[in-house]
C-alpha positions as CSV (number, residue, x, y, z in Angstrom):
1,X,-32.7,2.7,32.8
2,X,-31.1,4.0,29.5
3,X,-28.7,6.9,29.5
4,X,-29.0,9.2,26.4
5,X,-25.8,10.1,24.5
6,X,-24.5,13.6,25.3
7,X,-25.5,16.3,22.7
8,X,-22.6,17.2,20.4
9,X,-21.8,20.9,20.2
10,X,-20.2,22.6,17.2
11,X,-18.9,26.1,18.2
12,X,-19.1,28.7,15.5
13,X,-16.9,31.8,15.6
14,X,-18.1,35.2,14.4
15,X,-17.3,38.8,14.4
16,X,-19.6,41.0,16.5
17,X,-20.8,43.4,13.7
18,X,-24.4,43.3,12.8
19,X,-23.8,41.9,9.4
20,X,-21.4,39.3,10.6
21,X,-24.0,38.1,13.1
22,X,-26.8,38.1,10.5
23,X,-24.7,35.8,8.3
24,X,-23.5,33.6,11.1
25,X,-27.0,33.1,12.5
26,X,-28.1,32.1,9.0
27,X,-25.4,29.5,8.8
28,X,-26.3,28.3,12.4
29,X,-30.0,27.9,11.4
30,X,-29.2,26.1,8.1
31,X,-26.9,23.7,9.8
32,X,-29.5,23.1,12.6
33,X,-32.0,22.2,10.0
34,X,-29.8,19.5,8.5
35,X,-28.4,18.3,11.9
36,X,-31.2,18.6,14.6
37,X,-29.3,16.4,17.0
38,X,-26.2,18.7,17.1
39,X,-26.1,22.0,19.1
40,X,-24.7,24.8,17.1
41,X,-23.3,27.5,19.4
42,X,-22.2,31.0,18.3
43,X,-19.2,32.6,19.8
44,X,-18.5,36.3,19.0
45,X,-15.3,38.4,19.1
46,X,-13.8,41.5,17.9
47,X,-11.1,41.5,15.2
48,X,-8.4,44.1,14.6
49,X,-10.4,45.6,11.6
50,X,-13.3,46.1,13.9
51,X,-11.3,48.0,16.5
52,X,-9.2,50.4,14.3
53,X,-11.8,52.7,12.7
54,X,-9.8,55.9,12.3
55,X,-7.2,54.6,9.8
56,X,-7.7,53.7,6.1
57,X,-7.9,49.9,5.7
58,X,-5.0,49.9,3.2
59,X,-2.8,51.5,5.7
60,X,-3.4,49.1,8.4
61,X,-2.3,46.0,6.3
62,X,-4.8,43.4,5.5
63,X,-3.4,40.0,6.2
64,X,-6.2,38.6,8.4
65,X,-7.6,42.0,9.3
66,X,-11.0,40.7,9.9
67,X,-10.3,37.0,10.4
68,X,-7.1,36.4,12.6
69,X,-8.7,36.3,15.9
70,X,-11.3,33.9,14.8
71,X,-8.7,31.8,13.3
72,X,-6.6,31.7,16.4
73,X,-9.7,30.5,18.2
74,X,-10.0,27.5,15.9
75,X,-6.3,26.6,16.1
76,X,-6.5,26.7,19.9
77,X,-9.5,24.4,19.9
78,X,-11.9,27.1,21.3
79,X,-14.1,26.9,18.3
80,X,-14.7,24.5,15.3
81,X,-15.6,26.7,12.4
82,X,-15.7,30.5,11.5
83,X,-18.0,32.2,9.3
84,X,-16.5,34.9,7.1
85,X,-17.6,37.2,4.3
86,X,-15.5,35.5,1.8
87,X,-14.0,38.7,0.4
88,X,-12.4,39.3,3.9
89,X,-10.7,35.9,4.0
90,X,-7.1,35.9,2.7
91,X,-6.2,33.7,-0.1
92,X,-3.4,32.1,1.9
93,X,-4.7,30.7,5.2
94,X,-2.7,29.8,8.4
95,X,-1.2,26.3,8.5
96,X,-3.8,24.0,9.8
97,X,-6.8,25.7,8.5
98,X,-8.8,25.5,5.3
99,X,-11.7,26.9,3.4
100,X,-14.3,24.1,4.0
101,X,-17.4,25.5,2.4
102,X,-18.6,28.3,0.2
103,X,-22.3,29.3,0.4
104,X,-24.6,30.4,-2.4
105,X,-23.7,33.9,-3.4
106,X,-25.9,37.0,-3.1
107,X,-25.5,39.6,-6.0
108,X,-21.7,40.4,-5.7
109,X,-22.1,43.9,-7.3
110,X,-21.4,47.3,-5.9
111,X,-24.2,49.7,-5.1
112,X,-24.4,53.4,-5.1
113,X,-26.3,54.9,-2.1
114,X,-27.0,58.7,-2.3
115,X,-27.8,61.5,0.0
116,X,-31.5,62.7,-0.3
117,X,-30.5,65.8,-2.2
118,X,-29.1,63.6,-5.2
119,X,-32.0,61.1,-5.3
120,X,-32.6,62.1,-9.0
121,X,-29.0,61.4,-10.0
122,X,-26.9,58.3,-10.9
123,X,-23.2,57.8,-10.8
124,X,-22.8,59.2,-14.3
125,X,-24.9,62.3,-13.7
126,X,-23.5,63.3,-10.2
127,X,-22.0,66.8,-10.4
128,X,-18.4,67.5,-10.5
129,X,-16.9,67.7,-7.1
130,X,-19.5,65.4,-5.5
131,X,-18.0,63.6,-2.5
132,X,-18.2,59.8,-2.7
133,X,-17.3,57.7,0.3
134,X,-15.5,54.4,0.1
135,X,-12.8,52.6,2.0
136,X,-12.0,50.3,-0.9
137,X,-9.0,51.1,-3.2
138,X,-10.7,48.7,-5.8
139,X,-13.8,50.9,-6.0
140,X,-11.7,54.1,-5.7
141,X,-9.5,53.2,-8.6
142,X,-12.2,52.2,-11.0
143,X,-14.5,55.0,-10.2
144,X,-11.6,57.5,-10.6
145,X,-11.0,55.9,-13.9
146,X,-14.6,56.4,-15.2
147,X,-15.6,59.5,-13.3
148,X,-12.4,61.6,-12.8
149,X,-14.5,64.7,-12.0
150,X,-15.9,63.2,-8.7
151,X,-14.1,63.6,-5.4
152,X,-13.4,60.6,-3.1
153,X,-13.1,60.4,0.7
154,X,-12.3,57.5,2.9
155,X,-15.1,56.2,5.1
156,X,-14.9,53.6,7.9
157,X,-17.3,51.9,10.3
158,X,-20.1,49.4,10.1
159,X,-22.8,49.6,7.6
160,X,-25.1,51.6,9.9
161,X,-22.5,54.0,10.8
162,X,-21.6,54.7,7.1
163,X,-25.2,55.2,6.2
164,X,-25.6,57.7,9.1
165,X,-22.6,59.6,8.0
166,X,-24.2,59.8,4.5
167,X,-27.5,61.0,5.8
168,X,-25.8,63.6,8.0
169,X,-24.3,65.2,5.0
170,X,-20.6,64.2,5.3
171,X,-20.7,62.6,1.9
172,X,-22.9,63.0,-1.2
173,X,-22.9,59.3,-1.9
174,X,-21.2,56.1,-0.7
175,X,-20.4,52.9,-2.3
176,X,-21.4,49.6,-0.5
177,X,-21.9,46.0,-1.4
178,X,-25.4,45.0,-2.7
179,X,-25.1,41.7,-0.7
180,X,-24.5,43.4,2.7
181,X,-27.5,45.8,2.2
182,X,-29.7,42.9,1.0
183,X,-28.8,40.6,4.0
184,X,-29.5,43.5,6.5
185,X,-32.9,44.1,4.9
186,X,-31.8,47.5,3.6
187,X,-32.0,46.9,-0.1
188,X,-34.4,50.0,-0.3
189,X,-31.2,52.1,0.2
190,X,-29.7,50.7,-3.1
191,X,-30.0,53.7,-5.4
192,X,-28.1,52.1,-8.4
193,X,-26.5,48.7,-8.9
194,X,-23.2,49.5,-10.5
195,X,-22.6,47.5,-13.7
196,X,-19.5,45.4,-13.9
197,X,-18.3,47.4,-16.9
198,X,-17.8,50.3,-14.4
199,X,-16.8,48.4,-11.3
200,X,-15.7,44.9,-11.0
201,X,-16.4,43.4,-7.7
202,X,-14.1,42.2,-5.0
203,X,-12.8,38.6,-5.0
204,X,-15.5,36.4,-3.1
205,X,-17.9,39.4,-2.6
206,X,-21.3,38.2,-1.8
207,X,-20.5,34.7,-0.8
208,X,-19.8,33.3,2.7
209,X,-16.8,31.2,3.4
210,X,-16.8,28.7,6.3
211,X,-13.3,28.0,7.6
212,X,-12.4,25.0,9.6
213,X,-9.3,23.0,10.8
214,X,-7.6,20.7,8.2
215,X,-8.2,17.1,8.8
216,X,-11.3,17.7,10.8
217,X,-13.4,15.3,8.6
218,X,-16.5,15.2,10.8
219,X,-16.8,19.1,10.8
220,X,-16.0,19.2,7.1
221,X,-18.8,16.7,6.4
222,X,-21.2,18.8,8.5
223,X,-20.5,22.2,6.8
224,X,-20.4,20.8,3.2
225,X,-24.2,20.5,3.2
226,X,-24.2,24.3,2.6
227,X,-21.8,24.2,-0.3
228,X,-23.0,25.8,-3.5
229,X,-20.9,24.3,-6.3
230,X,-21.3,27.0,-8.9
231,X,-20.5,29.7,-6.4
232,X,-17.5,27.8,-5.1
233,X,-16.2,27.4,-8.6
234,X,-16.6,31.0,-9.4
235,X,-14.9,32.0,-6.0
236,X,-12.0,29.5,-6.3
237,X,-11.2,31.0,-9.7
238,X,-11.4,34.5,-8.3
239,X,-9.2,33.6,-5.3
240,X,-6.6,31.8,-7.4
241,X,-6.3,34.9,-9.6
242,X,-5.9,37.2,-6.5
243,X,-3.3,34.8,-4.9
244,X,-1.3,34.5,-8.1
245,X,-1.1,38.3,-8.3
246,X,0.0,38.3,-4.6
247,X,-2.6,41.0,-3.9
248,X,-4.6,41.5,-0.8
249,X,-8.3,42.5,-0.3
250,X,-7.3,46.2,-0.1
251,X,-5.5,46.3,-3.5
252,X,-7.2,47.6,-6.6
253,X,-8.0,44.2,-8.1
254,X,-11.5,43.4,-9.2
255,X,-13.2,40.4,-10.8
256,X,-16.5,39.2,-12.4
257,X,-17.4,35.5,-13.0
258,X,-20.0,33.9,-15.0
259,X,-20.9,30.2,-15.5
260,X,-22.8,29.2,-18.6
261,X,-23.4,25.4,-18.7
262,X,-20.0,23.9,-17.8
263,X,-18.1,27.0,-19.0
264,X,-16.7,29.6,-16.6
265,X,-15.7,33.1,-17.8
266,X,-13.5,35.0,-15.4
267,X,-12.8,38.8,-15.9
268,X,-10.2,40.4,-13.9
269,X,-8.6,43.9,-13.6
270,X,-5.7,45.7,-12.0
271,X,-5.8,49.6,-11.7
272,X,-3.5,52.3,-10.5
273,X,-4.7,54.3,-7.5
274,X,-5.3,57.4,-9.6
275,X,-7.4,55.3,-12.0
276,X,-5.3,56.4,-15.0
277,X,-4.0,53.0,-15.8
278,X,-6.5,50.1,-15.9
279,X,-5.7,46.7,-17.2
280,X,-8.6,44.3,-17.8
281,X,-8.9,40.8,-19.6
282,X,-10.9,37.6,-19.5
283,X,-10.4,33.8,-19.8
284,X,-13.0,31.1,-20.4
285,X,-12.7,27.4,-19.7
286,X,-14.3,24.4,-17.9
287,X,-15.7,25.3,-14.6
288,X,-13.9,22.4,-13.0
289,X,-10.6,23.9,-13.8
290,X,-11.5,27.1,-11.9
291,X,-8.3,27.6,-10.1
292,X,-6.2,27.0,-13.3
293,X,-8.3,29.6,-15.0
294,X,-7.6,32.1,-12.2
295,X,-3.9,31.6,-12.5
296,X,-4.0,31.9,-16.3
297,X,-5.8,35.2,-16.2
298,X,-3.3,36.5,-13.6
299,X,-0.4,35.7,-15.9
300,X,-2.2,37.4,-18.8
301,X,-2.6,40.6,-16.8
302,X,1.1,40.4,-15.6
303,X,2.1,40.2,-19.2
304,X,0.2,43.4,-19.8
305,X,1.8,45.3,-17.0
306,X,-0.3,44.6,-13.9
307,X,2.8,43.6,-11.8
308,X,4.5,47.0,-12.3
309,X,1.2,48.7,-11.2
310,X,0.9,46.5,-8.1
311,X,4.6,47.0,-7.2
312,X,4.0,50.8,-7.2
313,X,0.9,50.4,-5.0
314,X,2.7,48.2,-2.5
315,X,5.6,50.7,-2.4
316,X,3.2,53.6,-1.9
317,X,1.3,51.8,0.9
318,X,4.5,51.0,2.8
319,X,5.7,54.6,2.6
320,X,2.3,55.8,4.1
């Protein structure tokens, strides 16, 4: 009588939000296709960012706001990997953890979603005083720069909650990520995809990052099957840029990356909160030198005054 080997289980940590679960279940299904003999088990938990919904994100502090609880679970051995929206994952990870895989990116652009009464309008044609909801200082600063006649109001909550607040008339329009709406099957709510000339996206936006323990070679080998090299190169360039500027995900820093053949072009910007000062520049080089390009661009922006803008923002956030 033969005894079959016990089935191996890989435990996947995820936030409880609808979008987080859709993303995590996608990872689970894809891994299951590649490794039918392994059981992939999803474990859900709430993070600090999920629990505090009445305070602007920038005032909470953003080091691991949506990731810390998941990371503690991995370090304690309760889970093996964690699936994140890469834009939420800090560029400096806790000791013992690493970014093991970056999946193929959805469209990283920002989207304008409007109230029914403005269905015939675009960003550039919304009337003076129209109220735009966003919880992102990056979006706020860039839109203030281009459309100083609009009013901006903080908005929190999951995607469905934000859409409901819009439909209830609390806002005339809101800004969301194209990727999130697409993944939730709500792309019909996208009224306008905002061009990068107006709003550079967040670092890592549209991509998923799978975090794991350093030195866990078996797990790393498993998750690497979902790695999308062009997306990873673009995101590593963006993350290096952000890390070198010592900015977090709640600071007005935006990026855009394009790969053409073996060449990667990274565009980055830093803006003041009032949108009156906006510094933007680009670098191009071999995609295999992605992180070096990100660091190079950060220094170029610092030379043009970006550090002074960031220091003012950090001081203002600490005061408030």
